[in-house]
C-alpha positions, 0 to 999 in steps of 0.5 A: 730820330725823326719825330720832331716837326716844324710847322707854320701858321699865319695871319694875313691881311687879305682883301676881297678880290685883291688877287694881286695883293693876296697872292703876294702875301701868301707867297711871302708867308710861305717864304717866311715859313720855309726860312723858319724851317717849316715843312707845313704852312697853313693859311686863313680861310678863303685866302686866295680871293678873300673871305668877304667877297659876298655875292661875288662868290656867285660870279664865275670870275671869282672861281676863275681868278682863284684857280689862276692864283692857285696856278701861280702858287703851284708854279712858284719856286717858293712853294717847293719842298713844303706842304702848302695849305691854301683856301679858295672857292671851288665848284664840284658837280655844279655845287660851290664849296668853301675848300682847302687845297693842299699841295706839295711840289706842283702836285695837289694832294687833296681838296677838303670842302668845309662841312659845317658852315658859319651861318649866324650873326655876321656870317651867311656862308649858306648863301654862297656855299653848300656844306660837304655832308658826306662823312668820310666820303671822297670823290674824284675832282676833275681839275681845270685844264690850266691846273692839269698842265702844271700838275700833270694830274687829271683828278684829285681826291675831294671830300672828307679825308686826311693827309698821311705823311711818312711820319704823322697824320694831318686833319683839317678843320675850317673855322666854324667847325671848331665851334661846333659841338660835334667838331671833326677833330674829335673823331679824327683824334680818336682815329689817330690824326695827330696834327689838326689845322684850322683855317679861319676868318674870325672877326673881332668882338669885344671880350671874345678872344679868350673863347677861341683860345679856350676852344683850341686848348680844349680840343687838344686837352681831351685827347692830345694832339697838335693844333694849328690855327690861322686867321685873317687879319684886318678889314677886307672890305666891310664892317668886320675886323679880323683879329689874327691870333694865329697860334700853335697848341699841343696837348692843351697848352699854347706854345706859340701865338701871334698878335691879335691886332697889328698893322703887319700884313703878313705874320707867320708863327712857327713852332717845333714840336715833338710827336712823341709828346702827343703819343705819350699823352694819348697812350694814357687817355685814348681807348680802342674804337668799338665795332662799327667805327668808320675810319678817316679816309687817308691820302698818303704822300711820300713826304716827311715833316720831320728829319732823321737827325733832330735830337738837338732840335729844341721844341717850343714850350707852353707859354702864358698868353695875356689877352687885352682888356676891353679898353685896350681892344677898343684902342687897337681893333677900331684903330687898325680897321680905320687904317685899312679903310683909309689906305685902301680908300685912296683918301687923304685923311679923316674929318670928324665933327668934334662936339666935346662929348664922350662919343666924338671924343672917343672917335678922336682918341681912336684916330690918335691910337691909329697914329700911335700904331703907325709911328710904332710900325714905322719905327719897327721897320714896317716898309708897307706902313711907311709907304702907305703913309707917304702916299696918303700925305702925298710926300714921298720923303715924309717920315712921321715924327710922333703920333701928334705930328702925324695927326696934324697931317691926316686928321681934321676936327671941327666944332660946329657951334650953334646958338644953343652950344655952350662955351664949355663944350667948345673949350673941351673940344678945342683942348682935346684937339690940341692935345691930340694934334688934329687940325681944328676948326671952329664953325658957327652954323647959325647963318645956315640954320636961319637961312633954311628956316627963312626959306620955310617961312617964306613958303609957309608964312610961319616961323617955328619956335623952340619949346622953351620959347612957347613952341610945340613938340613938332616945332621943337623937334624940327628945330633940333633936327635942322641943326643936326642935318646942317652939320652933316652937310657942312661936314661933307663940304669941309671934307671935300674942300678943306685940303683944297683950301690949304693947297693940298691934294685929296679929300677926307673921309667923314667919321661918325660918332653914334654909339651902339646904344643910341643906334638901338633906340634911334636916339639920333637924327636921321641924316645928321652928323652921325651920317658919315662914311664910316663910324669906328664906335657904332658897335661899342656901348656908352659904358665901354666908351667911358672906360676907354676914355679913362684909359686914354686919359691915363695912358696919353695924359689927355687932361681934356678927357677929365672934363669930358667924362665928368660932363652930362651927355647932351646934344645941345640942340635946345636953348638953355634955361636960366643959363643951364642945360635944358636937355640931357641924353638920358632924360630924352631917352627915358633910361640910362645908358647902363639900362640900355646895355642890359636891354640890348643884350636881352633883345639880341643875345637872349632873343627876348621880345617885350614879354620875355624881357619883362619876365627877366628884368623883374628879377634883374632889376628887383632891387631898384625897380618895381614890376610896374616900373619895369613894365614901363621901361620895357614898353618905353624901350620897345616903342622907341625902338620900333618907331626909330628902327627905320633909321638903321636902314641908313646908318653909317657903316660901323665897326662891329664890336658888340654882340648886341649891335642893332646893325641892319645890314647883316647882323640884326635883320628886322623889319623897319615898319612896326606896329608900334603899339605892340598891343598883344605883347604889352597886354600880356605884360599888364596881365602879368603885373596884375597877377603878381600877388601882394606878397610876391610884389613886395618880394620883388620890390625890395629896392634901394634908391633909383 
């Protein structure tokens, strides 16, 4: 009958500028698609060069090597008899575009430039690319000579066009175009396009996956159609983890999908669907176009996606897609990111200063989760994962026996005690290390601290004292900071030489453990042991980390986590008073971690300055704080934030997981030298507090216990 089509989409673990690896993974995906009977293969955005090339997109080399890869693909026997849809940068009339190149049997059918750019949050596409703004307009693109020699074509169509085969019509969207209120699929669907494709480089963010699933389902619920979604997967060279989720949907239902998190470098999703299901769905919903409609520019090709004899070919049916809970996402996303970073960095493992608190314990558990994923991948026959593990441990015969045993090979932890450390945190760190399986060390830093203070005393003739011993605020803070900074220096020393001391090759990557809320307020010492090579929890809130540890305690039976979760968060940088803690994180910060999460979301997501934040919080916190107390909290936060913002310029590169991250490199661009008095803003808050009538204040002050 010739109405059933078999289509493939994929998730690929591409790496910026890794042209050899990228083309290998592209060809592998095409090979799998053909083996599954597909006639159309869709890949991720900018898959040839990798999405994260950043300012390398300015270089002519990046354009040149992308075309060289395209030439390799065109010439490969693997790409014959299947429509291939690949992504690469192209310069047209001296303007750089983010493009899809669609080709078949050594002929380029069309080039579709991206029309709606991603230019918010972590995305800066307008820095490197221009949007194609000429709706329904198509021009001639003159091919480079190396491509002409393969295709025999001088020019090909370039612009806003769709592909018409002998049996259907296919239209392209690229990543952010799906998220736009005026997505191209709307008009394409009304003009008869039956198959929509979307090539993305969409990164992971906690609790975000359902948004893209809902958008894709909605895109085909309104007017019917088939939707193919491809996405990059993995760490391609920076703070983001692209989280796969390749899928196929029809008429509002998902019929096939891939994993959100995986160590597989190539994952191909194939589905067989009936075009008549689209046509019958639309026959009831769609109406003819009114006068003045501008139809899609159709590029015709003498090729069919369907076969004449397809009566007995089964089609894919709607399926339920259970998405991960936040705790599961934390156990998977950062773990996969760590693995990509480790294997691509050429190092031999990780070193973590393990304090026995929630943050460093969370980082340790994420490394354990990485080892769990690796052991499962090896058991499932992932040859690349096993090859990478053997390279990291420098043993070509090695096969991991268990996550705990693998941790012992690639993960080193150390508890760095000072005279202010408690036996409780030391015991908790040692117990967790034993349960995870890391190689653990106990290090005392007092000799190093006293040596540095001795140098200071020799020069100045003064010896600073803690507040508890009669010292002032400046002395107290300096003595805390020197302990923290000594730990950073020792962490890097042991990362470089601990394997050498054991007679093993290689070095270790230092892991940091500052959470997103501490980064927001600057509640850490600049250049302390939060200064590391990478930080898997820097984009995760304290609240989510506690939930993650509770999940790990239950899943892995890590009993050490029970005591860690029950203990009050403390830096242990000041002497104890009468054998008890004299310092806790929340007391030092002047607010709780849950309050910080609310403030962080208002600052970044809701775009609130001090005044508008106060106006919102008097309602959000009306049951627990008076307007005067809210004003004090807001002022205190913005003073802390502005005084410490400079720390974000040197913060360790962190896994991006939270939409209110204060990360200074790309996501949250702010000054780092503020007028910390906020005189105008705080005066407006004070005016608002004074203007609240007594009845209104009483209404706002209906509160329970704080």
